[in-house]
C-alpha positions as CSV (number, residue, x, y, z in Angstrom):
1,M,-28.0,-16.4,51.0
2,E,-28.0,-16.1,54.7
3,F,-30.9,-17.4,56.8
4,S,-31.7,-20.0,59.4
5,G,-32.4,-22.8,56.9
6,E,-29.3,-22.3,54.8
7,R,-27.9,-25.6,55.8
8,Y,-30.6,-27.4,53.8
9,Y,-29.6,-25.8,50.5
10,K,-25.8,-26.1,50.6
11,I,-25.9,-29.3,48.5
12,N,-28.0,-27.6,45.9
13,K,-25.7,-24.7,45.7
14,I,-22.6,-27.0,45.3
15,L,-24.4,-29.0,42.5
16,L,-25.5,-25.9,40.5
17,N,-22.2,-24.1,41.1
18,G,-20.3,-27.1,39.7
19,L,-22.4,-27.0,36.6
20,G,-22.2,-23.2,36.2
21,L,-26.0,-22.9,36.9
22,W,-25.8,-21.1,40.2
23,P,-27.3,-17.6,39.7
24,H,-24.5,-15.8,41.4
25,R,-21.9,-16.4,38.7
26,E,-18.6,-14.5,39.2
27,G,-15.2,-14.9,37.6
28,K,-13.9,-16.4,34.4
29,R,-14.3,-20.0,35.6
30,A,-18.0,-19.6,36.2
31,R,-18.4,-18.3,32.6
32,I,-16.2,-21.0,31.0
33,K,-18.1,-23.9,32.6
34,P,-21.3,-23.5,30.6
35,I,-19.3,-23.2,27.4
36,L,-17.4,-26.4,28.0
37,I,-20.5,-28.3,29.2
38,D,-22.5,-27.1,26.2
39,A,-19.7,-28.0,23.8
40,T,-19.6,-31.5,25.3
41,L,-23.3,-32.0,25.1
42,F,-23.7,-30.6,21.6
43,Y,-20.8,-32.6,20.2
44,A,-22.3,-35.8,21.7
45,I,-25.6,-35.0,19.8
46,F,-23.6,-34.3,16.6
47,A,-21.7,-37.6,17.0
48,Q,-25.0,-39.5,17.4
49,L,-26.6,-37.9,14.4
50,C,-23.6,-38.7,12.1
51,P,-24.4,-42.4,11.7
52,L,-27.5,-41.3,9.7
53,I,-25.1,-39.8,7.2
54,S,-22.2,-42.3,7.2
55,T,-24.3,-45.5,7.4
56,E,-26.9,-47.0,5.0
57,Y,-30.3,-45.8,6.1
58,D,-32.9,-48.1,7.5
59,V,-35.7,-47.9,10.0
60,N,-33.8,-49.9,12.7
61,L,-30.9,-47.4,12.4
62,L,-33.3,-44.5,12.8
63,L,-34.9,-45.9,15.8
64,K,-31.5,-46.7,17.4
65,V,-30.3,-43.2,16.8
66,L,-33.4,-41.6,18.1
67,S,-33.5,-43.7,21.2
68,N,-29.9,-42.8,21.9
69,I,-30.1,-39.1,21.1
70,L,-33.2,-38.4,23.1
71,P,-31.5,-38.5,26.5
72,A,-28.7,-36.2,25.2
73,L,-31.4,-33.7,23.9
74,I,-33.1,-33.8,27.3
75,F,-29.8,-33.1,29.1
76,T,-29.0,-30.2,26.7
77,I,-32.5,-28.6,26.8
78,N,-32.7,-28.9,30.6
79,Y,-29.2,-27.4,31.1
80,N,-29.7,-24.5,28.8
81,A,-33.2,-23.8,30.1
82,Y,-32.0,-23.4,33.6
83,Y,-29.0,-21.4,32.4
84,I,-31.3,-18.9,30.6
85,L,-33.6,-18.8,33.6
86,A,-30.8,-18.1,36.1
87,T,-32.3,-14.7,37.0
88,K,-35.7,-16.3,37.8
89,I,-33.9,-18.9,40.0
90,Q,-32.1,-16.1,41.8
91,L,-35.4,-14.3,42.5
92,L,-37.1,-17.5,43.8
93,M,-34.1,-18.2,46.1
94,E,-34.4,-14.7,47.4
95,L,-38.1,-15.3,48.1
96,V,-37.1,-18.5,50.0
97,R,-34.6,-16.5,52.1
98,K,-37.1,-13.8,52.9
99,D,-39.8,-16.4,53.9
100,W,-37.3,-18.1,56.2
101,N,-36.3,-14.9,57.8
102,A,-40.0,-13.9,58.2
103,L,-40.8,-17.0,60.3
104,D,-40.8,-16.4,64.0
105,D,-43.6,-18.8,65.3
106,K,-42.3,-22.2,66.6
107,R,-45.0,-24.1,64.8
108,E,-44.3,-22.4,61.5
109,I,-40.5,-23.1,61.8
110,E,-41.2,-26.8,62.5
111,I,-43.4,-27.0,59.4
112,K,-40.7,-25.4,57.3
113,D,-38.0,-27.6,58.8
114,K,-40.0,-30.7,58.0
115,H,-40.5,-29.8,54.3
116,A,-36.8,-28.7,54.0
117,R,-35.6,-32.0,55.4
118,I,-37.8,-33.9,52.9
119,M,-36.2,-31.8,50.1
120,H,-32.7,-32.3,51.5
121,T,-33.2,-36.1,51.7
122,C,-34.5,-36.3,48.1
123,T,-31.5,-34.3,46.9
124,I,-29.1,-36.7,48.6
125,A,-31.1,-39.6,47.1
126,F,-30.7,-38.0,43.6
127,I,-26.9,-37.8,44.1
128,L,-26.6,-41.3,45.4
129,A,-28.7,-42.6,42.4
130,V,-26.2,-40.9,40.0
131,C,-23.1,-42.0,41.9
132,I,-24.3,-45.6,42.3
133,G,-26.1,-46.1,39.0
134,N,-23.6,-44.6,36.6
135,P,-20.3,-46.5,37.4
136,P,-21.5,-50.0,36.5
137,F,-22.4,-48.9,33.0
138,D,-19.1,-47.1,32.7
139,F,-17.2,-50.2,33.9
140,M,-19.1,-52.5,31.4
141,E,-18.0,-50.3,28.5
142,A,-14.4,-49.8,29.8
143,S,-14.0,-53.5,30.8
144,P,-12.1,-54.4,27.6
145,L,-9.5,-51.7,28.2
146,I,-9.2,-52.7,31.9
147,L,-8.8,-56.4,31.1
148,D,-6.3,-55.7,28.3
149,W,-4.3,-53.8,30.9
150,L,-4.6,-56.4,33.7
151,V,-4.6,-59.6,31.6
152,P,-3.2,-58.8,28.2
153,L,-3.9,-61.2,25.3
154,N,-2.2,-61.5,21.9
155,E,-5.0,-59.3,20.4
156,S,-7.2,-56.7,21.9
157,R,-10.6,-57.8,23.2
158,P,-13.7,-56.6,21.2
159,R,-14.7,-53.2,22.2
160,H,-18.3,-51.9,22.1
161,L,-20.1,-48.7,23.0
162,Y,-23.7,-48.6,24.0
163,M,-24.4,-45.4,22.1
164,L,-24.2,-45.5,18.3
165,T,-21.8,-42.7,17.3
166,E,-19.6,-41.6,14.4
167,Y,-16.5,-39.5,15.1
168,F,-15.0,-39.9,11.6
169,V,-11.8,-41.4,13.2
170,D,-10.5,-45.0,13.6
171,P,-12.8,-46.3,16.4
172,E,-10.3,-48.9,17.6
173,R,-7.4,-46.5,17.8
174,Y,-9.3,-43.7,19.4
175,F,-11.6,-45.9,21.5
176,P,-10.3,-44.6,24.9
177,L,-11.0,-40.9,23.9
178,I,-14.4,-41.8,22.5
179,L,-15.2,-43.7,25.7
180,I,-14.0,-40.8,27.9
181,H,-16.2,-38.4,25.9
182,E,-19.2,-40.7,26.3
183,I,-18.6,-41.2,30.0
184,I,-18.2,-37.4,30.6
185,T,-21.4,-36.7,28.6
186,V,-23.5,-39.2,30.5
187,L,-22.1,-38.0,33.9
188,I,-22.8,-34.4,33.1
189,G,-26.3,-35.3,31.9
190,F,-27.1,-37.2,35.0
191,F,-25.9,-34.5,37.2
192,V,-27.8,-31.9,35.2
193,I,-31.0,-33.9,35.7
194,A,-30.2,-34.4,39.4
195,S,-29.3,-30.8,40.2
196,T,-32.1,-29.2,38.2
197,G,-34.6,-31.7,39.6
198,A,-33.4,-31.0,43.1
199,I,-33.6,-27.2,42.9
200,T,-37.1,-27.6,41.4
201,L,-38.0,-29.8,44.4
202,V,-36.7,-27.1,46.7
203,Y,-39.2,-24.6,45.3
204,V,-42.1,-27.2,45.3
205,E,-41.4,-28.1,49.0
206,H,-41.1,-24.5,49.9
207,F,-44.4,-23.7,48.3
208,C,-46.1,-26.7,50.1
209,A,-44.6,-25.5,53.4
210,M,-45.9,-22.0,53.0
211,M,-49.3,-23.2,52.0
212,K,-49.4,-25.4,55.1
213,I,-48.5,-22.4,57.2
214,V,-51.2,-20.3,55.6
215,S,-53.7,-23.0,56.1
216,I,-52.9,-23.2,59.8
217,N,-53.1,-19.5,60.2
218,L,-56.4,-19.4,58.4
219,C,-57.8,-22.0,60.8
220,L,-56.6,-19.9,63.7
221,L,-58.2,-16.9,62.2
222,L,-61.6,-18.7,61.8
223,Q,-61.4,-19.9,65.4
224,L,-60.9,-16.3,66.4
225,L,-63.9,-15.2,64.3
226,N,-66.0,-17.8,65.9
227,M,-65.4,-16.5,69.4
228,K,-68.4,-15.0,71.2
229,N,-66.4,-12.3,72.9
230,L,-67.7,-9.1,71.4
231,P,-64.6,-6.9,72.0
232,D,-62.4,-9.5,70.3
233,L,-64.7,-9.7,67.3
234,L,-64.8,-5.9,67.1
235,A,-61.0,-5.7,67.2
236,M,-60.7,-8.3,64.4
237,F,-63.3,-6.4,62.4
238,V,-61.4,-3.1,62.8
239,I,-58.2,-4.8,61.7
240,L,-59.9,-6.2,58.7
241,I,-61.3,-2.8,57.7
242,I,-57.8,-1.2,58.1
243,E,-56.2,-3.9,55.9
244,I,-58.9,-3.4,53.2
245,C,-58.5,0.3,53.3
246,Y,-54.7,-0.1,53.1
247,M,-55.1,-2.4,50.0
248,F,-57.5,0.1,48.4
249,I,-55.2,3.1,49.0
250,A,-52.1,1.3,47.7
251,N,-53.9,0.1,44.6
252,Y,-55.6,3.5,44.1
253,M,-52.1,5.1,44.1
254,G,-51.1,2.7,41.3
255,Q,-54.3,3.6,39.4
256,I,-53.3,7.3,39.6
257,I,-50.0,6.5,38.0
258,I,-51.7,4.5,35.2
259,D,-54.3,7.3,34.6
260,H,-51.6,10.0,34.4
261,S,-49.5,7.9,32.0
262,E,-52.6,7.5,29.8
263,D,-53.2,11.3,30.0
264,V,-49.8,11.9,28.6
265,H,-50.5,9.6,25.6
266,N,-53.9,11.2,25.0
267,T,-52.5,14.7,25.2
268,T,-49.8,13.7,22.7
269,C,-52.3,12.3,20.3
270,N,-54.7,15.3,20.5
271,I,-52.1,18.0,20.3
272,L,-52.1,20.2,17.2
273,W,-48.7,18.9,16.0
274,Y,-49.0,20.4,12.5
275,N,-48.8,23.9,14.2
276,A,-45.6,23.0,16.0
277,P,-42.1,23.9,14.7
278,L,-40.5,21.5,12.2
279,K,-38.4,19.6,14.8
280,S,-41.3,19.1,17.2
281,P,-43.3,16.4,15.2
282,K,-40.3,14.0,15.5
283,L,-40.2,14.5,19.2
284,L,-44.0,14.1,19.4
285,L,-43.9,10.9,17.4
286,F,-41.2,9.5,19.7
287,L,-43.3,10.5,22.7
288,M,-46.4,9.0,21.2
289,H,-44.7,5.7,20.5
290,R,-43.2,5.7,24.0
291,T,-46.5,6.3,25.8
292,I,-48.5,3.8,23.9
293,K,-47.7,1.3,26.6
294,Q,-49.1,2.4,29.9
295,V,-46.9,2.8,32.9
296,K,-48.1,0.1,35.3
297,P,-46.6,-0.3,38.8
298,V,-45.9,-4.0,39.2
299,V,-45.5,-5.4,42.7
300,G,-42.9,-8.2,42.7
301,K,-43.4,-8.8,39.0
302,L,-46.6,-10.6,39.9
303,F,-49.4,-8.1,40.6
304,V,-50.3,-4.8,38.9
305,A,-51.4,-2.1,41.5
306,S,-54.7,-0.7,40.1
307,L,-58.4,-0.6,40.9
308,E,-58.9,-3.6,38.7
309,G,-56.1,-5.4,40.6
310,F,-57.8,-4.5,43.9
311,A,-61.1,-5.9,42.7
312,T,-59.4,-9.1,41.5
313,L,-57.5,-9.5,44.8
314,S,-60.7,-8.9,46.9
315,T,-62.7,-11.4,44.8
316,T,-60.0,-14.1,45.0
317,S,-59.6,-13.7,48.7
318,L,-63.3,-13.9,49.3
319,S,-63.5,-17.0,47.2
320,Y,-60.7,-18.7,49.2
321,F,-62.4,-17.9,52.5
322,T,-65.7,-19.2,51.2
323,I,-64.1,-22.5,50.1
324,I,-62.3,-22.9,53.4
325,Y,-65.5,-22.1,55.4
326,S,-67.5,-24.7,53.3
327,L,-64.9,-27.4,54.1
328,Q,-65.4,-27.1,57.9
């Protein structure tokens, strides 16, 4: 992405790229990262479920396991949801880039910068929260190993993990490896929450900024409409008529496409297929099945160009203008 506000999104790109969630994934390393992260998270969930099998069941054990496994499930679901929706994230980022490039008014740029700075500050706060909040818990769990190394005793100090897990190995002998797996899992999980939360905040702040810009432009438009200068009012009226005609023509062209696609289906259904050669019915059946779904021109995967769409768009626009006018 290349635009004037790119500097505000570099941290988000670094975070998502480090987790393999950045939409523009290229190379073997980018494809291996999600596999390793998923393996780490799923193995952590498996290890936390195993005590239900290896330990005598009771309600306290179930509550302990569920309380521990819930964060791991949130980490895993969040990570995989964003991985699956990488294409959507890419489209949204492309919209952000286009909106930045479309801004040329000084006031609009100031509004966008203000919201982008808020997003940037919150992203840094998320990272600091992970970097400051996570190490103390890791140190508390690793303190027996550290003290045994700094101040060794005749016997090892008691070792305890916060999460109740079962790896089916000697916990004392393999405690360092189990601890490393737990630390990596928690660290990955926290960064998943921080990075996905930050990129979500990017789109929320961008939406708020664009709505603020639209509100200001609407206020300016209403001020122009309230002018008593007849030539200016006539000019605005002519522009409005041209825009409505443009919207109608564009949607009517889409309606023509829909009507012709429906004609193909109707013709296929009404044709005397039993009078056709033997090979033709199969082709007609395929064509009939293919044309059941109408061809609809979709604008930006959001809006279907048709007369119905024109009516909906006109009604919605009129409703918004009515609400804004009533708030004055």
